[in-house]
N, C-alpha and C positions, 0 to 999 in steps of 0.2 A: 654497110657503106662501101661504095665501089672504090677501086684504086684511083679513078680519075678525080673523085671528090676529095680523097685524101691528099693527092698531089696538089690540087687547087688550094686547099686550106693551108698546106705547108708553104705555098708560094705567096700567101697574103702577108703584107708587111706587118711587123709587130710594133705596136705603139707603146712606147715606154711610159710608164706611169710617173708623172711629175709630182714630186713631193714638195709640200709647202716648206719654205726655208726654216720657219720656226719649228715645224715638226721634225725636220732633218736635224736641226741643231739640238733639240731636246733628245732625240734618239742617240746622237753622237755623245752628248753629255752623259746620258744614262748608261752608256757603254763604258764609261770611265770609272773604274772602281774607286780610284783614289779621290776623284771629285765627289762621288756619291758619299764616300766616307766623311769627307770634309763637310758636305752639306748636312749629313745626319748629326755630326758633332756640333756644328754651328746651331742647328735647330734645337738641340738639347740645351746648349748654353743660353740661347735666347729665351726658351721657355722657362728655364730655371730662374733666370734673372728677372723675368716679368712676373711669374707666378710664385716664385720662391718666398717673397715677403708674406704671402698669405699662408703658404704651407709651413713656413718656419718664421713665425712672427716675432722673433726676438729682436729687440732694439739694438742695432749695431753700435750705438754710442753708450749703451748701459754697461756699467761695470758689474758683471755677474759672478765673478769668482776672483781668486787671487791671480796676480800677474804671472804670465809665462807658465800656465798650467799645460802640461804636455798633451798631445792629442789623445783623446779618449778619456781623460781624467774627468770625473764627476759628470759624465754624460756629454761633455763637450767634444764633439767628433774631431775637430781640428785644433782644439786647445784654445787658449786665450792669449791676448797680446800683452804689451807692457803695462797696460792699465787694467787688465783683467776683463777685457771685452771679448765677446765670442767671435772667434775668427770666421767661423762658418757663416754667421749672420752678416759679418762685414763683407765677405766675398759675394754672398748672394745679393745683398743690397747694392754693393759697389758695381756689380755688372751692369746695372741700369745706366749709371752715369757714364761709365766707360764706353759702352756700346752707343749710347746716345751721342756723345761727343765724337766718336769715330765716324758714325754715319752722317751726322750733320756737317762735320768738317769736310768729309769726302764730297758731299753734295755741293758745298760751297766751292770747293776746288774745281769740281767738274763744271759748274756753271761759269766760273770765271775763265777757265781754260777753254771751254767751247766758244765762249763769246770772243775772246782774243784770237783764238785759232781760226774760227770761221770767218771773221771779218778780215783778218790779214790774208788768209788764203784765197778769199773770193775777190776782194777789191784790188789787191796788190798795190803798187805805186806807193805814194806817200803814207797811205793808211797802214800798209804793211810795215813800212820803215818805222813809223812811230810805235806801233803795237809791239813789234819785235824788239825794239830797243828797251821798252818797258819790261818785256818778258826776260830779256837778258839781264836787266838790272836786278830783278827779283831772283833770277837763277843763280847769280853770283853772291847773293847775300848769305851770310851764315845763318841758316834757318833757325837753329836752336837759340842762338844769341838774340836774333831779331824778335822771335816769339817771346822770349823771356823779358825783353825790354817792353814789349806791348803789354804783357800781363802785369809787369811791375808798375807801369805807368797808369793803366786804366783799371786795375783791379783784377783779382783772381776769381772772377765769376765763371760759371760754365759757358755763358755766352761769349765772354771775352776769350776764354781758352779756345773755344771752337773757332772764333774769328781768327785768332792768332795762328792756329794750325792751318786753317783753310787758305789764308792769305799768303802763306809761304810754300805751299805744296801744289800749286796749280800749273806751274810752268811745263811740266811733262805732258799734261793733257793738252795744253795750248799747242805744243810742237807737234804732237800726234795729229791733232785736228787740222792744223795748217797743212801738214804733209798730205793728209787724205783729201782735203779740199783742192790742193794744187793738182793732185792726180785725177780726181773725179771731174773737176770743172772743164777739162778738155775732152771728155768722152762724148761720143756721138749723141747719146740720149739727152745730155745736158744741152748740147748745141741745138738739138731739135726742139727742146722745151723753150730755149731762149728765142729761137726763130718763130715759134708759135705765139710769142707775145707774153710769156710768163714774166712776172715782175721779179726783181732781185730777191725780195722777201720770200716768194714762193720757191725760187731756185735754191735758196739757202736752206729753208726749213722743210720743204716738201720733196725736193729732188736730191740735193747733195748730202745733207745731214743724215737722213735715214740710211743712205748707202755707206756712210763713213762711221756708223755707230759700232760695228764689231770691235775694233781695237780700243775705242773709247770705253766700251762696257768693261772690257778686261782691265784697262787701266783704272777705272773707277772702283772695281772690286778690290784691286790691290791697294788702292789709296785708303780704303777703310782700315786695313791692317796697319798701314803706315801711320794713320791718324791715331789709332789705339796705342801704338808704341810711343808716339810723340806725346800723347796725353799722359801716359805712364811716366815718361821722362820728366815732364814738367811737374807732375804731382810728386814724384820721388825727390825732386829738388825743393819741394815746399811751396811751389807756385800753383796752388790749387785752393778751392773754396774749402775752408775748414769745416763748414756745416754740411758738406756733401761727401759721402763715402765713395771712393773709387779704388780700383785695384792698385793703381800707382800710389795713391795716398796711403794705403795700408803698408806698402813697402817703404815709403818714405818715413812714416811714423816709427817704424820698427828698425830702421837701418842702423842706429847706434848699437843694436844688440844682435847683429847678424852673425857674429862669431859664436856667441854663447847660446843663442836661441834662433837657430837658422830656420826653423819651421815657420816662424812668423813672416819670413820673406819668401820661403819656398812655395807656399800654397797660393798666394796671390800671383806670384811669378808664373806658376804652373797654369793658372787660369788665363793669364795673358798669352802664354806660349801656345796653349791649345786653341785659343780663339784666333790668333794670328795664323797659326798653322792651318786651321780649317779654311780660313779665308784665302790663303795662298793656294790650297788644293783646289778650291772652287775656281779661283782665277786661272789656274793652269788648265782646268777642265773646260772653262769657257774659251780659253785661247785655242785649245785643240778643236773644239766644236765649231768655233766661228771662223777659223783660219783653214781654208781648203787645202793648203799645202801641208798641214799637220794632221789631217784627218786619217791618213793611212799610216801614221807613225806607229 
C-alpha cells in the first residue's frame, strides 16, 4: 500500500456507530453490579415463591408440630409459629400474595398517575387545575389511615388491599409525568408533529409519553417496594385476609411473642427486607441507565 493511499484513508471521516437506546440502556444496566445483584436476588425470590409450593408442598395452615419449635428442630428448617405451623412453608406460600399485591398496586398507581399527569401536563388550563387539586387532595391524606379505613369498610380481601394501596400512592407518578409532559410538549419535534396534523391522542401516546417513560419506569419500580411494605404494614395490623398467607400476616400473627420467640418475626421480616432491597437496587440501576447525567457517575 502506497503512502498516498494511507494518507487518503486517514483523511476519510469516521462514522460513529449509533447504538439503539434499549441496547445502550441494557448495557449500562449490566455494568452496574449492585443492580445485577438486586435482579438476581429478586429472580430467586420470585422463582421460590412461584415454584416453592410444588417443591415444598407443606400446607402453611397445618399444625405440624408443637408451637415455637426452634429452627432446625424435627426437620423444620425455620421452626414453627405460635400454632405449630411450619414457618418455611408460610414464607414460601406467603411470597405469592405479597408479590402479587405489590405488583398489582404499583400498576394501579402508575396507571392513575400517568392518566392524571399526562392530561394535566398536555391540556393545561382548567383541566390542569382540576386534576392537580385532586392530586394535592390525595397527597395530603394520611395514606396509612385512609387505606385502613377503606379496608375496614369494604373488607380485607386481596383485591381491596391492592386498591387501597394503589389509590393512595399514585401522586408521585402524576407529578413526575406532568413535569415531563410540560417539558417535552414544547420541544421542536412535538411542534412539528402537531403542525403535520397529528391528533392530541397521537401526540400524547405516540410522541410525548414514550419520551417521558424513563423517570416513570424508575418510579414504578420503586413503587413495587413501597406497596410491599404497605401491604406488610396493613397485614401486621391485622387488616388482611385471614385465609391468605402473606409475609406481613406472619409477622402480625406472631407479634405478641416477639420478645420470647423473635425468630417467628425475624424470618418473614428478612424476606420483606431482601425483596425491597433488591427492588431498590434495580430501581437505582434503572435510574443510572436511563438518566444520561448519571451514566458516567
